[in-house]
C-alpha positions as CSV (number, residue, x, y, z in Angstrom):
1,X,207.2,101.4,154.2
2,X,210.2,101.7,155.9
3,X,211.4,105.7,156.4
4,X,214.9,106.0,156.5
5,X,216.6,107.8,159.5
6,X,218.1,110.8,158.3
7,X,220.5,112.8,161.2
8,X,219.0,116.4,161.1
9,X,221.7,118.6,159.2
10,X,222.6,121.4,161.8
11,X,220.2,124.4,160.9
12,X,220.3,127.1,158.6
13,X,220.4,129.6,161.1
14,X,220.0,133.5,160.6
15,X,222.1,134.1,163.5
16,X,225.6,132.7,161.3
17,X,224.2,135.5,158.5
18,X,223.6,138.3,161.3
19,X,227.3,137.0,162.5
20,X,229.3,137.9,158.9
21,X,227.4,140.4,158.2
22,X,228.6,142.3,161.6
23,X,231.7,141.4,161.2
24,X,232.1,143.1,157.6
25,X,230.0,146.0,158.6
26,X,232.7,146.5,161.7
27,X,235.4,145.8,160.0
28,X,234.3,147.8,156.6
29,X,233.6,150.8,159.2
30,X,236.6,151.0,160.9
31,X,238.9,150.7,158.2
32,X,237.3,153.7,156.2
33,X,237.1,155.8,159.1
34,X,240.7,155.4,159.9
35,X,241.7,155.9,155.8
36,X,239.6,159.3,156.0
37,X,241.2,160.6,159.1
38,X,244.8,159.5,157.8
39,X,243.7,161.1,154.6
40,X,242.4,164.2,156.7
41,X,245.3,164.7,158.8
42,X,248.0,163.6,157.1
43,X,249.5,164.6,153.9
44,X,250.8,161.9,151.3
45,X,254.3,160.2,151.8
46,X,254.1,161.7,155.4
47,X,255.5,159.4,157.9
48,X,254.9,158.8,161.6
49,X,256.6,157.1,164.0
50,X,254.6,154.8,166.8
51,X,256.8,152.2,168.0
52,X,260.4,153.7,165.8
53,X,261.3,150.9,163.6
54,X,258.2,148.2,164.7
55,X,255.7,150.1,164.0
56,X,254.9,153.4,161.6
57,X,252.3,155.5,160.4
58,X,253.3,155.8,156.6
59,X,250.5,157.7,154.0
60,X,250.3,156.2,150.7
61,X,248.2,155.5,148.2
62,X,248.1,152.2,146.3
63,X,247.3,151.6,142.7
64,X,247.7,147.5,143.4
65,X,246.6,144.8,145.3
66,X,247.2,143.6,149.2
67,X,250.5,145.0,150.5
68,X,251.3,146.6,147.2
69,X,251.6,143.9,144.8
70,X,250.8,144.1,141.2
71,X,250.6,148.1,140.7
72,X,249.1,149.3,137.5
73,X,246.3,146.4,137.3
74,X,243.8,148.4,139.3
75,X,241.0,147.8,137.2
76,X,241.6,143.9,136.9
77,X,241.6,144.4,141.4
78,X,238.2,145.9,141.2
79,X,236.6,143.5,139.4
80,X,238.1,140.7,141.4
81,X,236.9,142.2,144.6
82,X,233.3,142.5,142.8
83,X,233.7,138.8,142.1
84,X,234.5,137.7,145.4
85,X,231.8,139.7,147.2
86,X,229.0,138.5,145.1
87,X,230.2,135.1,145.4
88,X,230.4,135.3,149.6
89,X,227.2,136.9,149.5
90,X,226.0,133.9,147.0
91,X,227.0,131.8,149.8
92,X,225.7,133.3,153.0
93,X,222.8,131.2,153.0
94,X,225.1,127.9,153.3
95,X,226.5,129.0,156.4
96,X,226.2,126.7,159.6
97,X,229.3,127.4,161.2
98,X,230.5,130.4,163.4
99,X,234.1,130.0,162.3
100,X,233.0,130.4,158.8
101,X,230.8,133.5,159.2
102,X,233.6,134.8,161.5
103,X,236.1,134.3,158.4
104,X,234.0,135.0,155.4
105,X,233.3,138.1,157.5
106,X,236.4,139.0,157.4
107,X,237.0,138.7,153.7
108,X,234.1,140.9,153.0
109,X,234.7,143.3,154.9
110,X,238.0,143.9,153.7
111,X,237.8,143.7,150.3
112,X,234.8,146.0,150.9
113,X,236.7,148.5,152.5
114,X,239.2,148.4,149.6
115,X,236.7,148.2,147.0
116,X,235.4,150.8,148.2
117,X,238.5,153.2,147.7
118,X,239.1,151.8,144.1
119,X,235.3,153.1,143.4
120,X,235.2,156.2,144.7
121,X,238.4,158.1,145.6
122,X,240.6,159.7,143.1
123,X,242.0,159.3,140.2
124,X,238.9,157.9,139.2
125,X,235.5,155.1,139.2
126,X,237.4,151.8,138.9
127,X,241.0,153.0,138.9
128,X,240.9,154.7,142.6
129,X,244.0,154.5,144.7
130,X,244.0,152.1,147.6
131,X,244.8,154.4,151.0
132,X,247.5,152.5,153.0
133,X,248.9,153.7,156.0
134,X,250.1,150.9,158.0
135,X,254.2,150.3,158.3
136,X,256.1,147.8,159.9
137,X,259.3,147.3,158.3
138,X,261.1,144.3,160.2
139,X,258.0,141.8,159.4
140,X,256.9,142.8,155.7
141,X,258.9,146.3,153.5
142,X,254.8,146.8,152.0
143,X,252.5,149.4,153.6
144,X,249.2,147.7,154.1
145,X,245.7,148.7,155.8
146,X,243.3,147.4,157.9
147,X,241.4,145.7,155.4
148,X,244.4,144.1,154.1
149,X,245.2,142.4,157.2
150,X,241.7,141.0,157.2
151,X,241.5,139.6,153.8
152,X,245.1,137.8,154.0
153,X,244.3,136.7,157.6
154,X,240.5,135.8,156.2
155,X,242.2,133.9,153.8
156,X,245.3,132.0,155.6
157,X,242.0,131.0,157.7
158,X,240.5,129.6,155.1
159,X,242.9,127.6,153.5
160,X,243.2,125.8,157.3
161,X,239.4,125.5,157.3
162,X,240.0,123.8,154.0
163,X,242.9,122.0,155.4
164,X,240.7,120.4,158.0
165,X,238.2,119.5,155.7
166,X,235.5,121.4,158.1
167,X,232.6,122.5,155.8
168,X,230.2,125.3,156.2
169,X,227.9,123.4,158.2
170,X,231.2,123.3,160.5
171,X,231.7,119.7,160.1
172,X,234.4,118.0,158.7
173,X,234.1,115.7,156.1
174,X,235.3,112.5,157.4
175,X,232.9,112.7,159.9
176,X,230.0,113.7,158.0
177,X,231.1,110.3,155.6
178,X,231.1,108.0,158.7
179,X,228.2,109.0,159.7
180,X,226.3,109.0,156.0
181,X,227.6,105.1,155.3
182,X,226.6,104.8,159.8
183,X,222.9,105.6,158.3
184,X,223.3,103.4,154.5
185,X,223.9,100.7,157.1
186,X,221.1,101.0,159.5
187,X,218.7,102.1,156.5
188,X,219.6,98.5,155.3
189,X,220.0,96.6,158.1
190,X,216.4,97.8,158.7
191,X,215.0,97.3,155.6
192,X,216.8,93.2,155.7
193,X,214.9,92.7,158.8
194,X,211.3,93.9,157.7
195,X,211.9,91.6,154.2
196,X,212.7,88.7,156.8
197,X,209.5,89.5,159.0
198,X,207.3,89.7,156.1
199,X,208.9,87.0,154.7
200,X,208.0,84.7,158.2
């Protein structure tokens, strides 16, 4: 009986999950620490120039999404953030790529950072306002935070990985398709050889 040989898939590694969790944890801790420092040492609306008009610390509370988008829809973004976290956690075991682990760790950490604000900060649970403090008027007029940067940067990278057809296992889809076709051809040839040998 002929056994079809298949190339082994990249092993599911606890290292990738640990990397994802580690990136998310470090980002979450840094995000919450900076926000708390801003809240403790600044008055809402206060602006501190770091590099003139290039970089400023400007304390505001944002009821909307990243970069102050859709203010007034806080509860909707709370739900969306919770769904994003659930999706990442549910797919964590599929990750066998360092790139995907880092990128999803950034998105997870950033999402948890802003979700924490919406859950635990004023004016109330599920409607808390996110603490924003980074202002770079020469790049974008909105005020944002470290979590926003991680979310947007992570999602851009997700889009790039998707465009490049790189799956959670770190392999390109086209390469996997070619490998599968090669294995199928080899199996077929092996089967034909066995059949001819048996007939002889």
